[in-house]
N, C-alpha and C positions, 0 to 999 in steps of 0.2 A: 486487717488493720484499718482503723479509722483514719480519716484525714487529720483529725485533731492529734492523734498519736504521731503521725508523720511530722506535723508541725512542731510538736514537743521535741521530737528527736532532732529536727533541724535546729531548733532553738538551743538545744543542749550542745550540739556541735559548734554552733556559732559562739556560744558562751565559752566553751573550752578553748577555741582558737583565739578569742580576744583576751581571755584571762591568762593565757600562758605567757603573754608578753608583759603582764603587769608586774610592777615592782612593789605593789602595796602588800603589806603584811596583814594578817588576820586582825591584829589590833587596830591597824589603820581603818579597816573596813568596819570593825565594831564601833570605833569612835565616830565614824561618819554616820552610821545608822543611828547611833544614840543621839547625835546632834540634830539629825533630821526629824526623829521622833519627838524630841524635845520642842523643836520649833513648831512642829505640826500641832502638838498638844497646846502650846501657848496660843496659837492662832484659833484653834477650835474653842478653847476655853473663853477667849475674848468674844467670840461670836455667840456663845451660849449665855454669857453673863452680861 
């Protein structure tokens, strides 16, 4: 097993531990991701044009 694989496994366990206490729904997460992507695109577009 590679060191990267062990880090991925550790990250997964940490994610599981942190997310089990979350009260966010999948819709909440989807909305947050959508707003972040929209803001990122607006900033990138402004830099390009």
